[in-house]
N, CA, C and O atoms as a GROMACS GRO file, in nm:
protein
  324
    1MET      N    1  -1.542  -1.257   2.122
    1MET     CA    2  -1.566  -1.391   2.072
    1MET      C    3  -1.544  -1.493   2.183
    1MET      O    4  -1.444  -1.487   2.254
    2LYS      N    5  -1.635  -1.584   2.198
    2LYS     CA    6  -1.624  -1.691   2.298
    2LYS      C    7  -1.549  -1.810   2.236
    2LYS      O    8  -1.532  -1.818   2.115
    3ASP      N    9  -1.505  -1.901   2.322
    3ASP     CA   10  -1.428  -2.017   2.276
    3ASP      C   11  -1.502  -2.095   2.167
    3ASP      O   12  -1.442  -2.132   2.066
    4ASN      N   13  -1.630  -2.119   2.188
    4ASN     CA   14  -1.706  -2.196   2.089
    4ASN      C   15  -1.714  -2.123   1.955
    4ASN      O   16  -1.711  -2.186   1.850
    5ASP      N   17  -1.724  -1.991   1.960
    5ASP     CA   18  -1.726  -1.912   1.836
    5ASP      C   19  -1.592  -1.921   1.764
    5ASP      O   20  -1.586  -1.932   1.642
    6ILE      N   21  -1.485  -1.915   1.841
    6ILE     CA   22  -1.350  -1.925   1.782
    6ILE      C   23  -1.332  -2.062   1.719
    6ILE      O   24  -1.280  -2.073   1.607
    7LEU      N   25  -1.373  -2.167   1.790
    7LEU     CA   26  -1.361  -2.302   1.736
    7LEU      C   27  -1.445  -2.320   1.609
    7LEU      O   28  -1.402  -2.385   1.514
    8ALA      N   29  -1.564  -2.262   1.609
    8ALA     CA   30  -1.649  -2.269   1.489
    8ALA      C   31  -1.580  -2.198   1.372
    8ALA      O   32  -1.585  -2.246   1.259
    9HIS      N   33  -1.518  -2.084   1.400
    9HIS     CA   34  -1.446  -2.010   1.296
    9HIS      C   35  -1.328  -2.093   1.244
    9HIS      O   36  -1.304  -2.096   1.123
   10ILE      N   37  -1.257  -2.158   1.333
   10ILE     CA   38  -1.145  -2.244   1.294
   10ILE      C   39  -1.195  -2.355   1.201
   10ILE      O   40  -1.134  -2.383   1.098
   11HIS      N   41  -1.305  -2.417   1.237
   11HIS     CA   42  -1.361  -2.525   1.154
   11HIS      C   43  -1.403  -2.473   1.017
   11HIS      O   44  -1.386  -2.542   0.916
   12GLU      N   45  -1.458  -2.352   1.012
   12GLU     CA   46  -1.496  -2.292   0.883
   12GLU      C   47  -1.372  -2.267   0.795
   12GLU      O   48  -1.374  -2.294   0.675
   13LEU      N   49  -1.266  -2.216   0.857
   13LEU     CA   50  -1.143  -2.190   0.782
   13LEU      C   51  -1.083  -2.320   0.728
   13LEU      O   52  -1.036  -2.325   0.615
   14ILE      N   53  -1.085  -2.424   0.810
   14ILE     CA   54  -1.031  -2.553   0.768
   14ILE      C   55  -1.114  -2.610   0.654
   14ILE      O   56  -1.060  -2.665   0.558
   15ALA      N   57  -1.246  -2.597   0.664
   15ALA     CA   58  -1.334  -2.646   0.556
   15ALA      C   59  -1.307  -2.571   0.427
   15ALA      O   60  -1.304  -2.630   0.319
   16GLU      N   61  -1.287  -2.440   0.436
   16GLU     CA   62  -1.256  -2.362   0.316
   16GLU      C   63  -1.122  -2.405   0.256
   16GLU      O   64  -1.107  -2.412   0.134
   17GLU      N   65  -1.026  -2.433   0.343
   17GLU     CA   66  -0.895  -2.479   0.296
   17GLU      C   67  -0.910  -2.611   0.219
   17GLU      O   68  -0.850  -2.629   0.113
   18ARG      N   69  -0.989  -2.703   0.274
   18ARG     CA   70  -1.014  -2.831   0.206
   18ARG      C   71  -1.081  -2.809   0.070
   18ARG      O   72  -1.044  -2.873  -0.029
   19ASP      N   73  -1.179  -2.718   0.067
   19ASP     CA   74  -1.249  -2.689  -0.058
   19ASP      C   75  -1.155  -2.632  -0.162
   19ASP      O   76  -1.164  -2.665  -0.280
   20LEU      N   77  -1.065  -2.545  -0.119
   20LEU     CA   78  -0.968  -2.488  -0.212
   20LEU      C   79  -0.876  -2.596  -0.270
   20LEU      O   80  -0.848  -2.598  -0.390
   21ARG      N   81  -0.832  -2.684  -0.185
   21ARG     CA   82  -0.743  -2.792  -0.232
   21ARG      C   83  -0.817  -2.884  -0.330
   21ARG      O   84  -0.759  -2.930  -0.428
   22ARG      N   85  -0.945  -2.910  -0.302
   22ARG     CA   86  -1.026  -2.989  -0.395
   22ARG      C   87  -1.045  -2.914  -0.527
   22ARG      O   88  -1.038  -2.973  -0.635
   23GLY      N   89  -1.069  -2.784  -0.517
   23GLY     CA   90  -1.085  -2.702  -0.637
   23GLY      C   91  -0.961  -2.702  -0.723
   23GLY      O   92  -0.969  -2.707  -0.846
   24LEU      N   93  -0.846  -2.697  -0.660
   24LEU     CA   94  -0.720  -2.702  -0.733
   24LEU      C   95  -0.704  -2.838  -0.800
   24LEU      O   96  -0.666  -2.846  -0.917
   25ALA      N   97  -0.732  -2.944  -0.725
   25ALA     CA   98  -0.717  -3.079  -0.779
   25ALA      C   99  -0.811  -3.104  -0.898
   25ALA      O  100  -0.776  -3.177  -0.990
   26SER      N  101  -0.928  -3.043  -0.894
   26SER     CA  102  -1.024  -3.064  -1.002
   26SER      C  103  -1.005  -2.967  -1.118
   26SER      O  104  -1.068  -2.980  -1.222
   27GLY      N  105  -0.917  -2.869  -1.099
   27GLY     CA  106  -0.894  -2.770  -1.204
   27GLY      C  107  -0.991  -2.654  -1.202
   27GLY      O  108  -0.991  -2.571  -1.293
   28ALA      N  109  -1.074  -2.647  -1.099
   28ALA     CA  110  -1.173  -2.539  -1.090
   28ALA      C  111  -1.108  -2.404  -1.058
   28ALA      O  112  -1.161  -2.298  -1.093
   29ILE      N  113  -0.992  -2.408  -0.991
   29ILE     CA  114  -0.919  -2.284  -0.962
   29ILE      C  115  -0.772  -2.304  -0.997
   29ILE      O  116  -0.724  -2.417  -1.004
   30SER      N  117  -0.704  -2.194  -1.018
   30SER     CA  118  -0.561  -2.201  -1.052
   30SER      C  119  -0.477  -2.216  -0.925
   30SER      O  120  -0.524  -2.187  -0.815
   31SER      N  121  -0.355  -2.260  -0.941
   31SER     CA  122  -0.266  -2.272  -0.826
   31SER      C  123  -0.236  -2.135  -0.766
   31SER      O  124  -0.216  -2.124  -0.645
   32HIS      N  125  -0.234  -2.032  -0.848
   32HIS     CA  126  -0.212  -1.896  -0.799
   32HIS      C  127  -0.326  -1.855  -0.706
   32HIS      O  128  -0.302  -1.802  -0.598
   33GLU      N  129  -0.450  -1.880  -0.749
   33GLU     CA  130  -0.566  -1.847  -0.666
   33GLU      C  131  -0.563  -1.926  -0.535
   33GLU      O  132  -0.587  -1.872  -0.427
   34GLU      N  133  -0.533  -2.053  -0.547
   34GLU     CA  134  -0.530  -2.140  -0.430
   34GLU      C  135  -0.420  -2.096  -0.334
   34GLU      O  136  -0.444  -2.086  -0.213
   35ASN      N  137  -0.301  -2.069  -0.385
   35ASN     CA  138  -0.190  -2.027  -0.299
   35ASN      C  139  -0.218  -1.898  -0.225
   35ASN      O  140  -0.190  -1.887  -0.106
   36ASN      N  141  -0.275  -1.801  -0.295
   36ASN     CA  142  -0.304  -1.673  -0.231
   36ASN      C  143  -0.405  -1.688  -0.118
   36ASN      O  144  -0.386  -1.634  -0.009
   37ARG      N  145  -0.512  -1.761  -0.144
   37ARG     CA  146  -0.616  -1.776  -0.042
   37ARG      C  147  -0.568  -1.866   0.071
   37ARG      O  148  -0.601  -1.842   0.187
   38ILE      N  149  -0.492  -1.970   0.039
   38ILE     CA  150  -0.438  -2.058   0.144
   38ILE      C  151  -0.352  -1.977   0.241
   38ILE      O  152  -0.361  -1.996   0.362
   39LYS      N  153  -0.270  -1.888   0.188
   39LYS     CA  154  -0.186  -1.804   0.275
   39LYS      C  155  -0.273  -1.723   0.371
   39LYS      O  156  -0.244  -1.715   0.490
   40GLU      N  157  -0.379  -1.662   0.319
   40GLU     CA  158  -0.471  -1.585   0.403
   40GLU      C  159  -0.537  -1.674   0.508
   40GLU      O  160  -0.551  -1.635   0.624
   41LEU      N  161  -0.578  -1.792   0.467
   41LEU     CA  162  -0.642  -1.885   0.561
   41LEU      C  163  -0.546  -1.929   0.670
   41LEU      O  164  -0.584  -1.937   0.787
   42GLU      N  165  -0.422  -1.957   0.634
   42GLU     CA  166  -0.323  -1.999   0.733
   42GLU      C  167  -0.297  -1.888   0.834
   42GLU      O  168  -0.283  -1.915   0.954
   43GLU      N  169  -0.292  -1.765   0.788
   43GLU     CA  170  -0.272  -1.652   0.878
   43GLU      C  171  -0.392  -1.637   0.973
   43GLU      O  172  -0.374  -1.615   1.093
   44ALA      N  173  -0.512  -1.650   0.919
   44ALA     CA  174  -0.633  -1.640   1.001
   44ALA      C  175  -0.639  -1.755   1.103
   44ALA      O  176  -0.680  -1.735   1.217
   45LEU      N  177  -0.597  -1.875   1.061
   45LEU     CA  178  -0.593  -1.988   1.153
   45LEU      C  179  -0.491  -1.965   1.265
   45LEU      O  180  -0.519  -1.994   1.381
   46ASP      N  181  -0.374  -1.913   1.230
   46ASP     CA  182  -0.273  -1.883   1.332
   46ASP      C  183  -0.330  -1.788   1.436
   46ASP      O  184  -0.313  -1.807   1.556
   47GLN      N  185  -0.399  -1.684   1.389
   47GLN     CA  186  -0.457  -1.586   1.481
   47GLN      C  187  -0.568  -1.647   1.567
   47GLN      O  188  -0.575  -1.620   1.687
   48ALA      N  189  -0.652  -1.728   1.507
   48ALA     CA  190  -0.762  -1.789   1.582
   48ALA      C  191  -0.709  -1.886   1.689
   48ALA      O  192  -0.755  -1.883   1.803
   49TRP      N  193  -0.613  -1.970   1.651
   49TRP     CA  194  -0.556  -2.063   1.750
   49TRP      C  195  -0.489  -1.986   1.863
   49TRP      O  196  -0.500  -2.025   1.980
   50ASP      N  197  -0.419  -1.879   1.830
   50ASP     CA  198  -0.352  -1.800   1.932
   50ASP      C  199  -0.454  -1.736   2.026
   50ASP      O  200  -0.435  -1.737   2.148
   51LEU      N  201  -0.562  -1.681   1.971
   51LEU     CA  202  -0.664  -1.620   2.054
   51LEU      C  203  -0.727  -1.723   2.148
   51LEU      O  204  -0.749  -1.696   2.266
   52LEU      N  205  -0.756  -1.840   2.095
   52LEU     CA  206  -0.812  -1.946   2.178
   52LEU      C  207  -0.715  -1.985   2.289
   52LEU      O  208  -0.755  -2.004   2.404
   53ARG      N  209  -0.589  -1.995   2.255
   53ARG     CA  210  -0.488  -2.030   2.356
   53ARG      C  211  -0.477  -1.921   2.463
   53ARG      O  212  -0.465  -1.951   2.582
   54GLN      N  213  -0.481  -1.795   2.421
   54GLN     CA  214  -0.479  -1.684   2.517
   54GLN      C  215  -0.596  -1.693   2.613
   54GLN      O  216  -0.580  -1.679   2.734
   55ARG      N  217  -0.715  -1.715   2.558
   55ARG     CA  218  -0.836  -1.723   2.640
   55ARG      C  219  -0.826  -1.836   2.742
   55ARG      O  220  -0.861  -1.819   2.859
   56ARG      N  221  -0.779  -1.950   2.697
   56ARG     CA  222  -0.766  -2.066   2.787
   56ARG      C  223  -0.663  -2.038   2.897
   56ARG      O  224  -0.685  -2.074   3.013
   57ALA      N  225  -0.552  -1.976   2.862
   57ALA     CA  226  -0.448  -1.944   2.960
   57ALA      C  227  -0.500  -1.843   3.062
   57ALA      O  228  -0.476  -1.858   3.182
   58ARG      N  229  -0.570  -1.741   3.014
   58ARG     CA  230  -0.625  -1.642   3.108
   58ARG      C  231  -0.724  -1.708   3.204
   58ARG      O  232  -0.723  -1.681   3.324
   59ARG      N  233  -0.808  -1.794   3.152
   59ARG     CA  234  -0.906  -1.863   3.237
   59ARG      C  235  -0.833  -1.950   3.340
   59ARG      O  236  -0.871  -1.952   3.457
   60GLU      N  237  -0.730  -2.020   3.296
   60GLU     CA  238  -0.655  -2.109   3.385
   60GLU      C  239  -0.592  -2.032   3.501
   60GLU      O  240  -0.581  -2.084   3.612
   61PHE      N  241  -0.551  -1.908   3.475
   61PHE     CA  242  -0.484  -1.830   3.579
   61PHE      C  243  -0.576  -1.728   3.644
   61PHE      O  244  -0.529  -1.630   3.703
   62GLY      N  245  -0.707  -1.751   3.633
   62GLY     CA  246  -0.803  -1.668   3.704
   62GLY      C  247  -0.826  -1.530   3.645
   62GLY      O  248  -0.881  -1.443   3.711
   63GLU      N  249  -0.784  -1.510   3.522
   63GLU     CA  250  -0.804  -1.381   3.456
   63GLU      C  251  -0.926  -1.388   3.365
   63GLU      O  252  -0.980  -1.496   3.340
   64ASP      N  253  -0.968  -1.273   3.319
   64ASP     CA  254  -1.085  -1.264   3.231
   64ASP      C  255  -1.048  -1.305   3.089
   64ASP      O  256  -0.969  -1.236   3.024
   65PRO      N  257  -1.104  -1.415   3.040
   65PRO     CA  258  -1.071  -1.458   2.903
   65PRO      C  259  -1.118  -1.359   2.797
   65PRO      O  260  -1.063  -1.354   2.687
   66ASP      N  261  -1.221  -1.279   2.831
   66ASP     CA  262  -1.271  -1.182   2.734
   66ASP      C  263  -1.176  -1.065   2.712
   66ASP      O  264  -1.195  -0.985   2.620
   67SER      N  265  -1.073  -1.055   2.794
   67SER     CA  266  -0.975  -0.948   2.774
   67SER      C  267  -0.868  -0.986   2.671
   67SER      O  268  -0.787  -0.902   2.631
   68ALA      N  269  -0.868  -1.112   2.628
   68ALA     CA  270  -0.775  -1.156   2.524
   68ALA      C  271  -0.813  -1.091   2.392
   68ALA      O  272  -0.931  -1.078   2.360
   69GLU      N  273  -0.714  -1.052   2.316
   69GLU     CA  274  -0.737  -0.988   2.188
   69GLU      C  275  -0.652  -1.054   2.080
   69GLU      O  276  -0.542  -1.101   2.107
   70PRO      N  277  -0.704  -1.057   1.957
   70PRO     CA  278  -0.625  -1.113   1.847
   70PRO      C  279  -0.494  -1.036   1.831
   70PRO      O  280  -0.491  -0.913   1.838
   71ARG      N  281  -0.388  -1.109   1.811
   71ARG     CA  282  -0.257  -1.046   1.788
   71ARG      C  283  -0.231  -1.037   1.639
   71ARG      O  284  -0.289  -1.111   1.560
   72PRO      N  285  -0.143  -0.945   1.601
   72PRO     CA  286  -0.109  -0.931   1.458
   72PRO      C  287  -0.049  -1.061   1.402
   72PRO      O  288   0.012  -1.140   1.475
   73VAL      N  289  -0.067  -1.080   1.274
   73VAL     CA  290  -0.018  -1.199   1.206
   73VAL      C  291   0.131  -1.219   1.230
   73VAL      O  292   0.175  -1.331   1.254
   74ARG      N  293   0.208  -1.113   1.226
   74ARG     CA  294   0.354  -1.126   1.241
   74ARG      C  295   0.392  -1.185   1.378
   74ARG      O  296   0.500  -1.243   1.391
   75GLU      N  297   0.305  -1.170   1.479
   75GLU     CA  298   0.334  -1.224   1.611
   75GLU      C  299   0.295  -1.372   1.624
   75GLU      O  300   0.354  -1.446   1.702
   76VAL      N  301   0.195  -1.413   1.547
   76VAL     CA  302   0.145  -1.550   1.562
   76VAL      C  303   0.174  -1.637   1.442
   76VAL      O  304   0.128  -1.751   1.434
   77GLU      N  305   0.251  -1.586   1.349
   77GLU     CA  306   0.282  -1.659   1.226
   77GLU      C  307   0.342  -1.795   1.258
   77GLU      O  308   0.426  -1.808   1.347
   78ASP      N  309   0.298  -1.895   1.184
   78ASP     CA  310   0.347  -2.033   1.199
   78ASP      C  311   0.318  -2.091   1.336
   78ASP      O  312   0.395  -2.172   1.388
   79TYR      N  313   0.207  -2.050   1.395
   79TYR     CA  314   0.164  -2.104   1.524
   79TYR      C  315   0.148  -2.255   1.513
   79TYR      O  316   0.089  -2.305   1.417
   80ARG      N  317   0.197  -2.326   1.609
   80ARG     CA  318   0.186  -2.472   1.611
   80ARG      C  319   0.080  -2.512   1.712
   80ARG      O  320   0.087  -2.472   1.828
   81GLN      N  321  -0.020  -2.590   1.668
   81GLN     CA  322  -0.126  -2.632   1.757
   81GLN      C  323  -0.075  -2.736   1.853
   81GLN      O  324  -0.151  -2.785   1.937
   0.00000   0.00000   0.00000
């Protein structure tokens, strides 16, 4: 995945998160449904931001950004942008 692809994926996840919150507010989905999917989205966002950060760091230090790989959720949990 290239940086632009990762950023596009991040934007898709954020848009889905917004849609879920709107769905909850309108009563279209239950809080249980929203909470479960939000947790999955947050984990996916943590991984995507981490991968993007890895790629940028590798590029900065003259390494191949394509060698960066997604890390497990437990390693990137609660990643701060």
